[in-house]
C-alpha positions as CSV (number, residue, x, y, z in Angstrom):
1,M,-27.7,-36.5,-18.9
2,T,-24.4,-34.5,-19.9
3,V,-24.5,-32.4,-23.1
4,P,-21.8,-32.8,-25.0
5,F,-19.1,-30.0,-24.8
6,T,-18.9,-28.9,-28.6
7,P,-17.4,-25.2,-28.6
8,D,-17.5,-23.2,-32.2
9,R,-13.6,-22.5,-32.9
10,P,-14.2,-21.1,-35.9
11,D,-16.5,-18.0,-33.9
12,L,-14.0,-18.1,-31.2
13,V,-11.3,-17.4,-33.9
14,R,-13.3,-14.7,-34.9
15,R,-14.2,-13.1,-31.8
16,L,-10.4,-13.5,-30.8
17,R,-9.2,-11.8,-34.2
18,A,-11.9,-9.4,-33.8
19,A,-10.4,-8.4,-30.5
20,G,-7.0,-7.6,-31.8
21,C,-5.3,-10.9,-30.8
22,V,-2.2,-11.8,-33.1
23,Y,-2.2,-15.1,-32.7
24,A,-5.9,-15.8,-32.3
25,E,-5.7,-19.5,-33.8
26,D,-3.2,-20.1,-31.2
27,E,-4.8,-18.5,-28.8
28,A,-8.6,-20.6,-29.7
29,D,-6.8,-23.6,-28.9
30,L,-5.0,-23.0,-26.0
31,L,-8.5,-21.4,-24.1
32,L,-10.1,-24.3,-25.5
33,D,-7.8,-26.6,-23.5
34,A,-8.1,-24.8,-20.3
35,A,-11.8,-24.9,-20.7
36,D,-13.9,-27.6,-19.3
37,S,-17.3,-26.3,-19.8
38,A,-19.1,-24.3,-22.2
39,A,-19.9,-21.6,-19.4
40,A,-16.2,-21.6,-18.6
41,L,-15.3,-20.8,-21.6
42,S,-17.5,-18.5,-22.6
43,D,-15.6,-16.7,-19.0
44,L,-12.3,-17.2,-20.2
45,V,-13.2,-15.6,-23.9
46,D,-14.8,-12.9,-22.3
47,R,-12.1,-11.8,-20.3
48,R,-9.7,-12.0,-22.8
49,V,-11.4,-10.0,-25.2
50,A,-11.6,-7.5,-22.7
51,G,-8.0,-7.3,-22.5
52,T,-6.9,-9.7,-19.2
53,P,-3.8,-11.1,-20.4
54,L,-4.0,-14.8,-22.0
55,E,-1.2,-16.1,-19.4
56,H,-3.2,-14.7,-16.6
57,L,-6.6,-16.5,-17.8
58,L,-4.4,-19.7,-18.0
59,G,-2.7,-19.0,-15.3
60,W,1.1,-20.3,-17.1
61,A,3.3,-18.5,-19.7
62,E,5.9,-20.7,-21.9
63,F,9.3,-19.3,-21.0
64,C,12.5,-20.7,-22.7
65,G,10.8,-24.1,-23.4
66,L,9.3,-24.1,-19.4
67,R,6.0,-23.9,-18.6
68,V,6.0,-20.8,-15.4
69,A,3.0,-20.1,-13.2
70,V,2.1,-16.5,-13.6
71,D,-0.6,-14.9,-11.1
72,P,-3.0,-12.2,-11.6
73,G,-1.2,-8.9,-11.5
74,V,2.3,-10.1,-12.3
75,F,4.7,-9.5,-15.1
76,V,4.2,-11.6,-17.7
77,P,7.7,-13.1,-18.6
78,R,8.3,-12.1,-22.6
79,G,10.2,-13.9,-25.0
80,R,12.5,-11.1,-25.5
81,T,14.2,-11.6,-22.3
82,A,15.4,-15.3,-23.6
83,L,18.3,-12.8,-24.6
84,L,19.1,-12.5,-21.3
85,V,19.2,-15.6,-19.9
86,D,21.2,-16.8,-22.9
87,A,23.6,-14.3,-22.3
88,A,24.1,-15.3,-18.7
89,V,24.3,-18.8,-19.5
90,A,27.4,-18.0,-21.6
91,L,29.6,-15.6,-18.8
92,A,28.6,-18.1,-16.2
93,G,31.9,-20.4,-14.7
94,P,31.7,-23.9,-13.3
95,A,29.2,-23.6,-9.9
96,P,28.4,-19.6,-10.2
97,A,26.9,-18.1,-7.0
98,V,23.9,-16.1,-9.0
99,V,21.0,-13.8,-7.9
100,D,18.2,-13.1,-10.2
101,L,17.0,-9.3,-9.5
102,C,13.8,-8.2,-10.2
103,C,12.8,-11.6,-10.1
104,G,9.0,-11.0,-11.5
105,S,7.4,-14.4,-11.7
106,G,11.3,-16.4,-11.7
107,A,10.5,-17.5,-14.8
108,A,14.5,-16.2,-15.7
109,A,15.6,-17.9,-12.2
110,L,13.3,-21.2,-13.2
111,V,15.6,-21.5,-16.5
112,L,19.0,-20.8,-14.6
113,A,18.1,-23.3,-12.2
114,H,17.9,-25.9,-15.1
115,R,20.5,-24.5,-17.6
116,L,23.1,-24.2,-14.7
117,A,24.8,-26.1,-11.7
118,P,24.8,-23.0,-9.4
119,R,26.4,-23.3,-6.3
120,W,23.5,-21.7,-4.8
121,L,20.7,-19.4,-6.9
122,A,18.4,-16.6,-5.1
123,A,15.8,-14.1,-6.6
124,V,14.3,-11.5,-5.0
125,D,11.7,-8.7,-6.3
126,I,9.8,-5.7,-4.7
127,D,6.7,-6.9,-5.2
128,P,4.9,-9.1,-2.7
129,A,2.6,-10.7,-5.2
130,A,5.3,-11.7,-7.6
131,V,7.7,-12.8,-4.7
132,T,4.9,-15.5,-3.8
133,C,4.5,-16.5,-7.3
134,A,8.3,-16.9,-8.1
135,R,8.5,-19.3,-4.7
136,R,5.7,-21.6,-6.0
137,N,7.2,-21.4,-9.4
138,L,11.2,-22.4,-7.6
139,A,9.3,-24.6,-5.1
140,G,11.8,-27.9,-4.5
141,L,14.6,-26.5,-6.3
142,E,16.5,-24.7,-2.9
143,V,16.5,-21.7,-4.8
144,P,15.3,-18.5,-1.7
145,V,13.2,-15.8,-2.9
146,F,13.4,-12.7,-0.4
147,Q,11.3,-9.9,-0.8
148,G,12.8,-6.4,-0.9
149,D,14.3,-3.4,-3.0
150,L,17.1,-5.4,-5.4
151,F,20.2,-6.0,-3.1
152,A,19.1,-4.9,0.1
153,P,17.3,-8.5,1.3
154,L,20.4,-10.5,0.4
155,P,22.7,-11.6,3.2
156,T,25.3,-9.3,4.0
157,R,27.8,-12.1,3.7
158,W,27.4,-12.7,0.0
159,R,28.5,-9.4,-1.0
160,G,31.7,-9.4,-3.0
161,R,31.1,-13.0,-4.0
162,L,28.3,-13.3,-6.3
163,D,29.5,-14.5,-9.8
164,L,26.3,-13.3,-12.0
165,V,23.9,-10.8,-11.4
166,I,20.9,-10.9,-14.0
167,A,18.1,-8.2,-13.7
168,N,14.9,-7.7,-16.1
169,A,15.1,-4.1,-13.9
170,P,11.5,-2.1,-15.4
171,Y,13.3,0.3,-18.4
172,V,10.4,1.8,-20.0
173,P,10.4,5.6,-19.4
174,S,7.5,6.9,-17.2
175,A,5.9,8.8,-20.3
176,A,5.9,5.9,-22.5
177,V,4.1,3.7,-19.6
178,P,0.7,5.1,-21.0
179,L,1.7,4.4,-24.4
180,L,1.9,0.5,-23.3
181,P,-0.2,-2.6,-24.4
182,A,-3.9,-2.2,-22.3
183,E,-3.0,-5.7,-21.0
184,A,0.1,-4.4,-19.5
185,R,-0.8,-1.0,-18.1
186,H,-4.0,-2.6,-16.5
187,H,-3.0,-6.6,-15.6
188,E,0.7,-6.0,-14.8
189,A,2.3,-4.3,-11.4
190,P,3.4,-0.5,-12.3
191,V,6.5,-1.2,-10.4
192,A,7.5,-3.9,-13.0
193,L,7.3,-1.7,-15.8
194,D,7.9,2.4,-15.0
195,G,11.7,3.2,-15.4
196,G,11.6,6.6,-14.3
197,P,12.1,9.7,-16.5
198,D,14.3,8.0,-19.1
199,G,13.7,4.3,-18.4
200,L,17.2,4.1,-16.3
201,A,16.1,4.9,-12.7
202,V,16.2,1.2,-11.2
203,L,18.9,0.2,-13.4
204,R,21.2,2.8,-12.1
205,R,20.7,1.7,-9.0
206,V,21.6,-1.8,-9.9
207,I,24.6,-0.3,-11.6
208,A,25.7,1.4,-8.6
209,D,25.8,-1.2,-6.3
210,A,26.9,-4.1,-8.7
211,A,30.7,-3.6,-8.1
212,H,30.2,-4.4,-4.9
213,W,28.6,-7.4,-4.6
214,L,29.8,-8.7,-7.9
215,A,33.4,-10.9,-7.0
216,P,36.4,-9.9,-9.4
217,G,35.6,-11.6,-13.2
218,G,31.7,-11.7,-12.2
219,H,29.1,-10.4,-14.4
220,L,26.1,-8.6,-14.9
221,V,23.6,-8.9,-17.3
222,V,20.5,-6.3,-17.5
223,E,17.7,-6.0,-20.4
224,A,17.2,-3.0,-21.8
225,A,15.6,-0.7,-25.1
226,E,18.7,-0.7,-27.5
227,R,18.2,2.7,-27.6
228,Q,19.2,3.2,-24.1
229,T,22.6,1.4,-24.4
230,D,25.0,4.4,-25.2
231,A,23.6,6.1,-21.8
232,L,23.7,2.3,-19.9
233,C,27.5,1.7,-20.8
234,A,28.1,5.1,-19.3
235,E,27.0,4.3,-16.3
236,L,28.2,1.0,-16.2
237,V,32.5,2.1,-16.6
238,A,31.4,4.6,-14.6
239,A,30.6,2.2,-11.7
240,G,34.4,0.5,-12.8
241,L,32.2,-2.1,-14.5
242,L,33.4,-3.2,-18.6
243,P,30.3,-3.2,-20.8
244,T,29.1,-5.5,-24.1
245,V,25.9,-5.1,-26.0
246,R,24.0,-8.0,-27.4
247,H,21.5,-7.5,-29.7
248,D,18.8,-10.2,-31.2
249,D,16.7,-8.7,-33.9
250,D,14.7,-12.0,-34.0
251,L,13.9,-11.3,-30.7
252,D,13.8,-7.5,-30.8
253,A,15.7,-7.5,-27.4
254,T,19.0,-6.2,-26.5
255,A,20.8,-7.4,-23.0
256,V,24.0,-5.3,-21.6
257,T,26.6,-7.6,-20.2
258,A,29.1,-6.0,-18.0
259,R,32.1,-7.9,-15.9
260,R,34.1,-7.0,-12.7
261,P,37.6,-6.4,-13.1
262,T,39.7,-9.1,-11.7
């Protein structure tokens, strides 16, 4: 006879809260939904209490209203990145040519594929695990995912023809990486977090090449910390791009957009 699976939700919430999970009740419900036995639930809870990101345990994250697959080791899409996506959608013209650099799980590209009607859309990441995950998320949407460093793996015929480039590149200064939550430090690829001495090393390389890949009137949209915007805008102006800063207090998010002059 099968023994009924009757978990103790209040005890589960207490364990998660004691481990520092801010949204313990919501997490408890998600873990309960994901487990089909007492043993499976025990394993999930033990791993969560030990610091494994909830999204890696579930295998997915919610982003901009969509469920996005997230494999172990892959950067978990943050809610704040919704500002980057919203800014990109607001700037996109009809049937844009779009590239998502540092795509991670492909979350932003997935949302753009649904919100825009791009004539073509591609994603790029240097991390093989991220590329595998993004390809799974974007399967069936005719969105190629290239493995490589920023613009390098893109077809050269696209140079000067991109209407929209987005990049959620790493922007955490190297010295601040050890201060990140353990979930990020221990379970996400360092290449997705470490932005170099001032956090702008990768973004500088994005900016340096963006003007050559954007079509006249095309836009670059990147995420950054609010304190980095002055330095970032100076880099954009030096590259011949016209920057604008957007901030959302509710999301605690900052996006910088830049247009290539016509």
